[in-house]
N, C-alpha and C positions, 0 to 999 in steps of 0.2 A: 493789397498788404496782408489781410487775415490768411490767404491762401499761402502766400511766400512764409509767414510766421510758422503756419501749420505743416508745411514742408520741412522746413528747418527742424522743427521739434521732432517730427517722424524720422528724418534722417539721424538726429541726434541720439534719439531712442533706439535707433537699430543698431549703433554701435556697441549698446549694452547688453545685446542678446548674447545668449551663449555659444551660438554658432560662429557670430563675429568675434566674440572674445577668443576661442579656441583657434580660430584663423590668424589673429593677430599674435597670439602667444606664440604660435608655430613660428610665424615670420622673426618675432623678436629672438627665440631661443637660437634659430640657426645663424642668426647673426650675433646674439650676445655669447654665445658659448665660444666661438673661436676668438672672439675680441677679448673674452676673459682670460683664456690663453694666452694670448699675443701679449696683454697688460701684465700676466703674470711672470710670464717667460723673461721678460724685459726687466721687471724689478728683481728677479730672481739671481740675475748678474750681480748686483749690490749685496744680495743676502748670501748666496755663496760664498763671495769675496770676505764676507763679514764672518761667517761661519768657520772658514779654514784659519783666518787670523786670530779667531778667538780662541782657537784651540791651541795657539803657540804660547798665549799667558793671558791673565787677569789685565796686565797692563796694555797688551795689545789689542784686546776685546774692548777696553775703555776708551784707548785713542781712535783706534778706528770708529767707535760708535760716536764720538764727539765729533770727528771729521765728517763723518756722513751726516751728520744731523746739520752741520755748519754748512756744508755744501748744499745740502737740499734746500737750505733756507735761502741761501744768498745766490745761488744758481739754478740747480736743476728744477726746483719748482717755480722760478720765473720763467726758463724757457718752456716748461710744459703749460703753464698758465697762459703765456702771451700765444703760444701755438693753438690753444683751445678757440680761438676765435675762427680757426679754419674749419671747424664743425659746424658752424653758423653759416659762414661765408660760403664755404665750398658745397656743403651738403644743399644749400638753396639754389647755387649755381646748378649743381650737377641735376637736381629735379626739375628746374626749368629749363635744362638742356642747353644751358650757356657754358659752351665747354672750354670755349677761350680764356674767358674769365676764370674758369675753375682751375686751368693750369697757370694763370698769371697770379692767382692768390697764393698758390703754392710756391712759386719761386718768390714772390714779394717776401712772403713769410721767411724764407732762408735769407734773403738778402738783409731783413731787417733783425733778424735773431744772431747773425753772427757778429756785428759790432758790438751787441750789448754784452756777448761774452768777454770781450777785451778787459773792461773795468772790474769784472768779476773775477778774472783769472789772477789780476793784479791784487785784490783782495785776498785771494786765497794763499798767495805767496806769503803774505805777512798774517797767517792764521794764527800761528805759534804765539806771535807778539800780543796779538788782539786777546787770544784766550788767557795769556797769563796776566794781561793788563786787567781783566774782568775777575780774576781772582781762581780761576782753574788752575788745578796742581801742574807744576811746571814739567814734570814726567810725560803725563797724559797730553799736555799741550804739544810737547815737541814731536811725540809720534803723531800726533793730528795733523799737525802742520806739515810734515813729511809725507803723509797719507794724501794730502790735500794736493799739495803740489803734483803729484803724480796721476790726481785726478783732471787736470787741466785739459789733457788731449779727450778726454769723454766730454768734457762740457760743450767744446766745438763739436764733437760728432753729434751730440744730442740736438744742436741747433740744425741740423740737417735731417736728422734721423726722425725727430718727432713729426716735423712738417710733411716727410714722406709718408709716415703712418696713418697721419690724417688723410693725407691723399687717396692711399688705398681705402680707408674706413669709409671717407664719404660716397666711394662707390661702390660700396658693400663689397669689395675684393679682399675678403679675408684670407682666403688661402696662400697667396704671397707672402702676406705679412706672418701667417701661422708658420709656414716652412722655414723663412727666414729666421724669424726668432728662435724656433724650435734649433735648428741647425746651430745657431750662434750659441745658444746655452749648451747642446753638447759639445761644442769645441771649448766653451768657456771652462768649463770644470776640469777637464784634464789638464787646459793650459794653465789655469788658477794653480792648480795642484802642483804643476812642474816648478811654476815661478815661486810659489812658497817655500816648497820642502824640497825639492829636488835640486833646483838651483839656489837654495838657501837665500832669497830675497826675502823673506819675510812677509810682513804686511806692505812692503813697498811693492813687491810682486803682485799682491791680491788687488792693489789699486791700478796698477800697471796692466794687469789682465781685464779689469772693466774696460779701459780705454780701448784695447786692441780687439774688445768683441762688440763693442758699440762701432767702432770703424767698418769692422767685417760685416755688422746688419746693415748698414749704409750702403755697403758695396754691393750686396746682394739685392738689395731692394731697387738701387739705382739702376742696377744691369735689368733687372724684369722690367722696370719703367721703361728703359729705353729700347728695349727690343721685343715687348711683349704687343701682339698686335691690339689686344685689350685696352690698351694704353693709348692707343694712335689718336683719338681723339682729344685726350686731355693734357698730353705731357708738350704739347707745342710752347715754344717761348716766343712771346711778342713782345718785344722790347717797348714798343709805343705803348703799351698797356700796364707796364711794370709800374711806374710811378703812382698812377691813380690806384692800380691795386694796392699797393704798399699804405697808401694814406687810408684807404677803405680798412683795410687789414689792421692797422694800428688803432683805428677808431673802436673796432671791437676787442680787439687784443688787450688793451691795457685793463678794461672793466674784468674781462675772463681772468687776468692774471691776478687782479686785486682779490677775485673772489675764490681761486684756488690757493692763493698764497696765504692768504689771512687764516685759513683753515689749517694750511698743511703748518705754518709757523708756530701756532697754539700748541701743536702735538711736539715739535722739534725744539721749542724753547723749555718746555720740561726736561728733555735730556740735556740740555746745557745748564739748566739750573742743577740738576743732579750731580754735576761735576762741583758744586760748590758745598756739598753735605760732607759732614764729619768722614765718614767711609766712603769716599767718591768712587774708588774702582768697583765695590760692590754695588752702589746704588745707580751707577752709570751703566753697567753690564745689565743689572737686572731691567733697568726702565728700557734699555736698548732692546733686550728681547722681546719686552711688552709692545713697543711702539713699532718693532719690525713686524712682529705679528700682526698688528693693528693695520699696519700700511700694505702688508701682504694682501689681507682681505680688502683692503681699500681698492686695490685692482679688480678684484674678483668682481668687486661692485661696480668698478667703473666700466667694466665690461658691458653689463646692463645699462648702465648710464650713457655711455658711447653708442650702443645698438638703438636705445630710445631716442638720444639725440639726433642720429642719423635718420632714422625714420621720421622722427618729427619734421626736421628741415627738409626732406626729400617730400613729405607729403605739402608743407608750406609751400616749397617752391613749385608742387604741381597744381596747387589752388584746392588743396582739399584740408582745410582747418579742423572740420570735425572727425576725421579719421585720426589726425594728429592729437587730438584730445584722447581719443580712445588709447592711443600708444601710451601715453602717459598712465592712464589707470592699470593696463598690462604692465608696465614697467615696476611700478609700486607693489604690485601682488608678487611679480616673481623676486623683486630685491627682498621683501621681507620673509617670503619662504625660506631663502637661501640663508639670511642672516640667522634664523632661527637655528636651521639645521647645524651650522657651522659653530655657533657660539654653544650649542648642546654638546656637540662632539668635544669641543676644545675643555669644555668643564669636566667631562668625565676622563680625559687624558692629562689633567692638569700636573699630575705627581711625577710625569715621565717627561713631558714637553720640553722642559728646561734642558735635556741632555743633548738636544739638537743643536745649542748653540754654546755649551761649555761643560767640562766634565767638573766642575767645581761643586760640590754638594751644596754649599751655602746659597749659590745662584740658583741652584734648581729648586731648593725647598723655598726661597723667596719667590721665584716665578710663581710656584703652586698658590701661594697665600694670596697673590694678587691675582689670578687668574679670573676668579668671578667678576672683578672689575674689568678686565679685557673682553669678559663675554657681553657686559651690558653695553660697554662702548661699541662693540661690533655691532650689536642691535640699533643702537639709537644713531650711529653714523651712517647705516646704510639709507636712511630715509633722507638724510642731507646730502649725500654722494648722487643718489639717482635724482633729485628734485633739482639738483644746481645743474645737471645735465639738460634737463627737459625746457627750464624757463627762458634762457637767452634767445632761442629761434622764436618764441612768443613776442618778444619785445622788438625785434625789427619790424 
């Protein structure tokens, strides 16, 4: 008994050596860096559309901001949160070599998420009435309602896209995700510009561009999954295993969704409340810029979190709990370093940062005033993002 305890202590201590730390840091960076780009490029679709709509008028920026907040709260955050259960299930299945279950979890997630989009879509159709009922300015509410209706195709695309991304992520296959997302962003920018300005669809075109780009991303990833030899072991569809997989997925998905949504909703609720303030257009526009910035950085940190979560679940599936513990330490150090660098850069650029979203001098100056709070939020939020991605696998 004493020898076993001594061996375990020595094994744990070896994880803290400089050589082991550097080796794990290399693995984390090689996985986290592409995942950061994947997460950021995916979120940039919404940011680009908001920027282009924001340069139309202050009303467009306010309406699109409210719509983005409402749709994130009621739809996109729910889909992303539920799909988070795949990080645990697929990660451990892949680490244990259970490739049949790996594919079943992925398909089971898609089957589960698509019906959830139906009631959410119905809610979005009546968004303008809901916003007016809670006291949001009627002009802003009408713009937000039209924008949300045009985002419905993007919601259904997300129900397939997010499980596909988790499918590749849990196998550490980051190149297909990176190429697909980068190609989608490169197409989205001119597509959005054409719909908004050339074909004069305005903010409606900005919303339609998001849906088209999401579906294009789904097509790219599904094509790679279907024909790539590297997906041969895990892409099989086994109908006899689907129902049990759906049950296991939902068992993990709902706690995962609660964890993601509760945090996400606290941010988005602020934007909705800003619409109740006296100068609602200015307050909503400025807060939208702030929260979009924090959200964009969230996805940078999510890359670190996703890499850590994948490494942890793979190591646990392979029966290496002490190595998994070391991954958590490395994730925290990497996360803190990145957050300090980004917040420092943002602080020194605070007087010009607002011009990326609006030409209104009042909006730009107001953004500069609240920039220090954004920097503080970035640093504090980084700990929560990374740790929330590490603990679910330990609870299994």
